[in-house]
Structure formats: C-alpha cells, structure tokens
N, C-alpha and C positions, 0 to 999 in steps of 0.2 A: 787332361786334355792338352794336346800339343799346340804350340803356336804354328802359324802358317810356315815359318822357316823350318821349324823342327819337323813338321810333317813332310815338307818337301825333301829335307835331308833323309828322312826315314824311307821315303819312296825311292830316292836315287840309290841309297844303300841296298835296298831290296832288289832293285833292277841290276845293280852291279854284281850282286851275289850270284846271279844266274847268267852273267855275261851278256846283258843287253848291250846293244851297240848304239853309238851316236845319240847319247842321252842329252836332251836339251831341256832347259827350264826357261819358261817364258813368264814374265811378270805381266799378268793381265788385269791387275788391280785398277788401272786407269781406263781399261777398255771394256770391262764387264762388271756388273754388280752381282753376277751369278757365282763367280769364283775368282780367286786371286792369283793362282799359279796354274800353269799348264805344263805337265811334264810329258815329253814325247820321246819314245825310244823305239829302236828297231830290233826285230827278232828275225832269225834266219829260217824259221819253219813254223807251221801251224802249232806243232807240239811245243816249241819254245815260246811262242806267243802266249799260249794258254798257261804254260808253266810260270812265266813271268807275272801274268795277271794274278794267278793263284798265290804266288809268293808275296806279291805286294799286299794282297788282301790279308794273308796270314800274318805278315809282319806288322801291319798297321793295327790289326785286331789285337795282337799281343801287347801293344802299348795303349790299348783302350780306345782306339779310334773307331768310329762308325763307318761302315761301308754303305753308302747310299744306293749303290747299284753297280752292276757289271753288265755290260752289253757287248755282243759280238763274239761271245765264246763259242758259239756253234760253228762259225766258219773258221775262226782262228786267224784270219788275215788281218783283222783290226779289232782289238779288244779295248774297251774304254772302262776304266775303273773310276767311279765317282766317289770322292772323299769329301764332298761338300765344297770347301774353299780351295781344294786341290783336285784337278782333273788329270788323269793319267791316260795317255794314248799309247798303246803298244801295237806297232804295225810292222808288217813285212815291207821291205824296201820299195817294191813297185807301188804298193798302195800308198805308202808315205810320200813317194815322189809325185804320184798322181794328185793327191789332195793338198799337198804342200801347205800344211797348217802353219808352219813357221812363217811363211810369207803372208798368209792370210791374217795372222795375228800380229804382224809387224816386227817379228824377230829378224827377218831378212828382207827389208824393203827392196822393191824393184829399183834398179838403177836406171836413170834416164840416159838415153843415148845422147850424150853431149856432142854437139857439133854436127849432128846429122839431120 
C-alpha cells in the first residue's frame, strides 16, 4: 500500500504519460476528513478525458491500490477517480473554469480589491 505522497506521485506520473495539462495537486488534509489530496488535470477532448481516467486507474491498480469509484465516464467532460485518500478530477478546460475547484478548495484564494 502506497503512502499518500507516493499515491499522488503515481497519479501525476500516469496523467503526464498521456499528456494531461495544467496538473495541480491540492493538499486537503486540513480541509476534509474524506481525502487528503486532490489532483486536478485538464484534457483536450472527451476521448482524452476518458483515456486519462482509464490510465490512472490501470497504473494505480498495477501498484496494488484500490479504485473506490469512477464517475462521469459517460459524458467525458469531467471524470472523477476516487482512490480513497486521493481524489482525481480530469476535466475539459471550460468545465474546469466553470467549477473552479482550485479556488473552492483554497489553492487560489480570491484577492481582495485593495483600495476600492
């Protein structure tokens, strides 16, 4: 069984294998008791979104990890891979921009309009 860091590294490596873009890892350990890391990546098509999710699933199974669930594979605009303490979101750019999970989870906090 991998540590959270090793699992996160394996996820990022699997995403890089198939040219995911804008990969971001968010440490959620202080924000949620459900999972410790969130990995967000962009894909350029429904085909690539599905391929990335399949590849993450395959690579993590190869190292003995359990896949708790995969959601969103039907549409391919946003696929979530649940690895327990690591959650992977693979999204097409418009969907990623709309939901803006990075800001929601505090990776990119809103900036206050200073002096206005």
